[in-house]
Each structure stands twice: as structure tokens, then as C-alpha cells.
C-alpha positions in Angstrom: 91.9 121.9 138.2 91.6 120.2 135.0 89.2 122.1 132.9 85.7 121.1 131.2 86.1 121.1 127.5 82.2 120.8 127.0 79.8 122.9 128.7 78.0 122.5 131.7 76.2 119.0 132.6 73.1 120.5 132.0 73.6 120.8 128.4 74.4 117.1 127.5 70.6 117.0 127.0 70.9 119.4 124.3 72.3 118.6 120.6 74.9 118.9 119.8 77.9 118.8 122.2 79.7 121.8 121.3 83.3 122.1 122.6 83.3 125.7 124.6 86.1 127.1 122.6 83.6 127.4 119.5 80.8 130.0 119.2 77.8 128.9 118.5 77.5 131.6 115.9 80.3 130.1 113.5 78.9 126.5 113.6 77.7 125.2 110.2 75.9 122.1 109.6 75.7 119.5 106.8 73.3 116.9 106.4 74.6 113.5 105.0 72.6 110.8 102.8 72.4 108.7 105.9 70.4 111.8 107.9 73.3 112.1 110.0 74.6 115.9 110.6 77.9 116.9 110.7 78.6 120.0 112.9 81.7 122.3 111.7 83.0 125.1 113.5 85.5 127.6 111.3 87.4 128.9 114.4 88.5 124.9 115.3 88.6 124.2 111.2 91.0 127.1 111.2 92.8 126.0 113.9 93.2 122.7 112.9 94.1 123.9 109.6 97.1 126.1 110.7 98.6 123.2 112.6 98.2 120.7 110.0 99.9 123.1 107.5 102.9 123.8 110.0 103.1 120.5 110.7 103.4 119.6 106.9 105.5 122.4 106.4 108.0 121.3 108.7 107.9 118.0 107.5 108.8 118.9 103.8 111.6 121.5 105.2 113.3 118.7 106.9 112.5 116.1 104.1 114.5 118.7 101.9 117.4 119.0 104.2 117.6 115.6 104.8 117.8 115.0 101.0 120.6 117.7 100.8 122.5 116.2 103.5 122.2 113.0 102.1 123.4 114.2 98.6 126.1 116.2 99.8 127.3 113.2 101.6 127.2 111.0 98.3 129.3 113.4 96.6 131.8 113.9 99.3 131.9 109.9 99.3 132.4 109.7 95.2 135.3 112.3 95.8 136.9 110.6 98.0 137.0 107.5 96.1 137.9 109.4 92.9 140.8 111.2 95.1 141.9 107.9 96.5 141.9 106.1 93.0 143.7 108.8 91.6 146.6 109.4 94.6 146.8 106.6 96.6 145.1 103.1 95.2 147.3 103.8 92.2 148.9 100.2 92.4 146.2 97.6 90.5 148.1 95.0 92.1 148.3 96.0 95.6 144.7 97.0 95.1 143.2 94.0 94.0 145.4 91.3 95.6 147.3 92.6 98.9 144.6 94.9 100.0 142.6 92.5 102.1 145.5 90.2 103.2 147.5 93.6 104.2 144.3 95.0 106.3 144.1 91.6 108.2 147.7 91.7 109.1 147.7 95.1 109.9 145.0 94.4 112.4 146.5 91.8 113.7 149.7 93.8 114.0 147.8 96.7 116.1 145.9 94.0 118.5 149.9 92.7 118.9 151.0 96.2 119.7 148.0 96.5 122.1 148.8 93.2 124.0 152.7 94.2 124.1 151.7 97.2 125.8 149.1 96.2 128.4 150.6 96.6 132.0 148.5 93.3 133.0 151.0 91.5 130.6 153.9 92.8 132.5 153.0 92.3 136.2 155.9 89.6 136.8 158.2 91.5 134.7 160.4 94.1 135.6 161.7 97.0 133.5 158.7 97.5 131.3 157.6 100.9 132.3 158.5 102.0 128.9 156.8 100.0 127.0 153.3 100.0 129.3 153.7 103.7 129.5 150.8 106.1 128.2 152.8 107.0 124.8 154.0 103.5 124.3 150.3 102.6 124.7 149.3 104.9 122.1 151.9 104.7 119.6 153.2 101.0 119.2 150.0 99.4 118.2 149.8 102.1 115.2 153.3 102.0 114.6 153.3 98.2 114.0 150.2 98.4 112.1 152.0 101.0 110.1 154.7 99.1 109.1 153.2 96.0 108.2 151.2 98.2 105.7 154.2 99.9 104.3 156.0 96.4 103.6 152.9 95.0 101.9 151.8 98.0 100.4 154.5 100.0 99.5 153.1 101.8 96.4 149.9 102.6 98.4 151.6 103.6 101.6 154.1 105.8 99.7 151.3 107.4 97.8 149.2 107.8 101.1 152.5 109.4 102.7 152.8 112.4 99.8 149.3 112.8 99.9 148.9 113.4 103.4 151.8 115.6 103.1 150.3 117.5 100.2 147.1 117.9 100.9 146.2 117.5 104.6 149.2 118.7 106.7 150.6 122.6 106.8 153.5 123.2 104.6 155.6 124.8 106.9 155.1 121.5 109.5 156.0 119.4 106.9 159.2 121.0 105.8 160.0 121.2 109.4 159.9 117.3 109.8 161.6 116.7 106.8 164.7 118.7 107.9 164.8 117.2 111.3 164.7 113.7 109.8 167.0 114.4 107.5 169.3 115.9 110.3 168.6 112.9 112.6 169.3 110.3 109.7 172.4 112.1 108.4 174.0 113.1 111.3 172.4 110.7 114.0 171.6 107.3 112.9 173.7 107.9 109.6 176.8 108.5 111.5 176.7 105.9 114.3 176.4 103.2 111.3 179.0 104.6 109.5 181.1 104.4 113.0 179.9 100.8 113.3 181.1 100.0 109.8 184.4 101.5 110.6 184.8 99.9 113.8 183.8 96.3 112.1 186.4 96.8 109.1 189.0 97.6 111.4 188.0 94.4 113.6 188.1 92.5 110.6 191.5 93.7 109.1 192.9 93.1 112.5 191.7 89.5 112.4 192.7 88.9 109.1 196.0 90.2 109.8 196.4 88.1 112.8 195.2 85.1 111.1 198.1 85.7 108.3 200.7 86.4 110.3 199.8 83.0 112.4 200.1 81.1 109.3 203.0 82.7 108.4 204.9 81.8 111.4 203.3 78.4 111.5 204.4 77.7 108.0 208.3 78.9 108.9 207.8 81.3 105.7 
């Protein structure tokens, strides 16, 4: 049941109408130049003053916090720009002339990777499970975009990789990564490439020898 904020209905004929939370003893009257009277309750005045002060205090607290966070964000952004200019974007030509085209082409390469790894594009083609697997869908778009950036912005890319290894990734992890890559390159790719070179060279030598022997036999030398 709702509470009657004012006194009984019989008191409506009596002036002034005073909320029942205020006592008649704390009322004060002020008469304006127009003859109108203003009634003020000390209890209500204190109550409204308390909540007004509370609201103003919270406003100033939140405003100060907002200004602090905004200043911190601005400082972080400026620090990131200074760090990038000092450690990553050191090649002026790449930064001023190639950054935007490379970004556009990298974005195109990313979406190309998304298209290539989309299962719905390979419904009528068999043997595409590896290309449309979850790891491929996660890695291929970023790998294509990174390849474009590394080819068009080689200095910026090298600086970014070095900064990532130096300032972001844990040092033990970086050492393990380099050791694994060196092992894979020296004993994997490099070994296979050397085998291919030796095989091709031997085949060419046999081919040249066979041609020479054939020419000698035909010429009767």
C-alpha cells in the first residue's frame, strides 16, 4: 500500500501543506517582496543537501578518474608511437611510400587465405581436408598476410620481429625457437636441398657425357 506523503486530507484546508517527514518545529518562513511565503524545513534541507553533496562528490571522483585514465591512455599511445618510430618504422621510404599499399595488399592476402580455407569453396573437390582444417583456417590467412608484409616491407618486418623477440617473448622461448629453426633448416631443408642439388648435378653430368659420347661416335672421332 502506498504511503500518503502528506498529512490527513482534513489538513488540506490548513496552510501550509507540509510533508509528514518534517516536523512543524523545524519550519522557517521567508516572505518574498511579492508577498509569497516560502517555508523551509531544516530536516529536508539537510537531507537534500546531503544527497546533493554526495552526487557532486561522486561526479568529481568519476571525472578525476576519467581524466586520469584518459591521460594514461594518451601517454601509452605516445609511448607506443615513440617506440615504433625508434625500433620498428625506421625506414623512411617504407614508412612514407609503401606502408599503405603494403597494408592494403596484406589485407587482400588475408581475405584470400580466408577464401582458400573456407570449406564451402571445396565441396566439389576432394582431398582438401588439410587446407580446410581448423589449424589451416587459423594460420593460412595470417601467414599469407605476413608473407606480403615481409616481402614489401623487409626492413620494417625484420625490425618488428626483432622487437617482438627482444621485448615481448620470453627469452628462453626465443632461444628454443631459434635452435629448433636452425636444426630444421640445417638438417631438414638444407639437407634435402643439398641432396636435390647433388642429384641434379649428377644427372646433368651424365647427360652432358652422354651427349658428348654420342657426338664423338657420330663424327667418328
